[in-house]
N, C-alpha and C positions, 0 to 999 in steps of 0.2 A: 730196596723193598717194593717190588714190582706191584703195582695196584692190580686188582682182579680184574678191573673194567678193561684192561689191555689184553687179556687172555681169550683167544677163541673159544677154547675148551679148557677143560681140567684133566685131561687124559694122562698127561706125564705126572700131575701132582697126585691124581688120584691112584695111579699105579704105585707110587711111592708108599701111600698110606697101605694099600693091600699087601705089600711087600712087608711092610715094617709091623703088622698086626692083622693076623689071620682072621680074628672075631670080628674086628671092624671090617675087614674085607669082604666076609660072608654077607655083612649088613649091606655093604655098599652095592655088591652084586644083585641083592634082592631088590633094592630100592631104584637103582638105575642111576643115569647121568645126573649130576649135580646142576641144578638150574639158578644158582645164585647169582644174581645180577645186581651188584651195589651201584650206588650212585643215583638211585631213581628219584630222591629227593634232594633239593638243595639244601645246603649245610644248616642254615637257620631253620628251615622248616623241618629238617630231620630231627635238630634237637627239641625244638617246640613239641613235636609229636611225642618224643620221649618223655619228656616232663608230664604231659597230659596223660599218658598210659600208664605212668609209675602208680604201683598199688591198686590197680582196678582190674576187673576182668575185660577181657577183650570186648565184649558187647558194650559194657558201661563205657568204655574209654572211647569206642568209635562214636558212641552217640554225644559224648561231650565234646570230642574233637568236631564232628559234624556241626555241632552248635557253634563252636569257636570259629570255625573256617565262615560259617554263616554271616558272622559279624563283618567279614571281610570280601562278601560276594561270593564266598565258596571256596576261597584259596586261603593258604597260609599268608598272613601279613608280612610286610617288611617290618625291619625293627622299628622305623619310624613311627609307623601306622599302630604297631602294638603300644609303643609308648604314650601315643596320644589317645589311646581307648580308655576310657573311665572305667576305674575299678568296679563299679556298679554293674556296667554291661558285662565284663567278664564274669562277675560272681552270679549274674544272672543265666549265664550260659552253663553253671554247674561246676565252675572252676573253684576248687576250695582256696582259701586265702593262702595257705602255704604255696600252693601252685602258681597263684596269680603273682605272688613276690618272686618265685622263681623264672617265671615268664618274664616278667619287667626286669629282672636283672640280667637275663639274657638278652633281652632287647637293648639295655642300655649299654652292656659292655659290646655288643655287636656294633651299635650305633657310633660309639666313642671310639672304638678301633682297639680296644683293650683287648677285645677276642678278635682276631685277625684271621679270618678264614682262608685267605690267600696264602697265608705263611705256613699252615699246618702240613700241607703235602711234603715241604722241606724237613720237617721234624721227624724224629724216632718216635716210635709209638708211646713210650713212657713220657717223653716231653710232651705229647699231645695230651695224655691222660693228664698230666699234671696242669696244663694250659686250661683245659676243659672244666677242670674239677675246682677251678677258682669261682665259677659261677654257681651261684646259689641253687641248690636242688640238682646239681649234677654231680653224681658219684661216680666211683671206678667203674661200676657195672654200665652205666649209660655212657661213659666214654668209651669203654670197649665197644658196644653196640655201634657206637659212630665209627669206630676205626674199621669195624667189619663191613657194616652196611652202606657207608656213605664213602669212606676213603678206599675200601676195598683192600684192607691190608691182610696179607695172606696167613700171618702166623699169630693170630690172638685167641686167646684160651679163656674163658670166662669161667674159671674153676668153681666160683663160688655161685654161678647159676644154678637153681635147683633143677630144672629141666636138664642139665647137662649132667649134674649128679645122678638123677633118677635113671638117666639113660646108661650111664657107667654101671649104676648098681645091676640094672636089668641086664645089659649086655654080657656082663663077666660074672654074673650069678652072685653078686654079694648079697648077704643077709639084711644088712643096713646100709644107709647111704655112706658112700666111701669117705674116709678121712682125708682132710687136704692134701696129706703127705702121698696118700694112694692116688689122688686125682692127679697131683703133679707128675707121679710115676708114669701114668698113663699118658700124660699130656706131652711129657717130654720124648716119648716114643713117636709122636706125631709130628715133631718138628721137622721141616719149617713150614708144614700146611695146617697147623692147628685150627684155623679159621674152617677150613674144608671139613675136618673131623667133626667140628663142633656143628656144623651145619647138618650132618648126617646123623648125629646124636638127637639134635632137636627134633628130626624128622622120627626118630624110633619113638619118643613120647608124645608125638602129636596126636 
């Protein structure tokens, strides 16, 4: 499983998507080159951000994340620093109790080694999802985002993502949101580059 960060451009991968799906190919032609650049954030910081952004609008999540980072001089903390932070300080930044507990569990598992980021690249996608979802507050979707945007895995398809579902509905002219079986049928066509197909689908509904 080649990480996206090792790919100079996506010409061969995009050409494959165009060949197997004319509808998606038309949208790719309209949008232009894929600018996906995974690995911009360190793994621990990426998961902290994922937890903070859950179930919030982008603006609200960005505000709370900025307050969270301000507690540590404007950057995401280390696991040890987060563990040393008083709950009252985190709550004062606008972080809910459930997210506070999730962040502390993430920090604890990262600090004691039960969540081993260095070992993750050697694992397959499902093993990584299983590993990450042992952390409180991290579900399959969050783990998939980590695979796509942090580890740069090429063939991840978050079929339960509402944005992806809306994009498939719009692109292929369905009257209602497509059923899981329909989503999987489309996704199977895009293998082994479902991450790139998903990126273009998100752009469709942005």
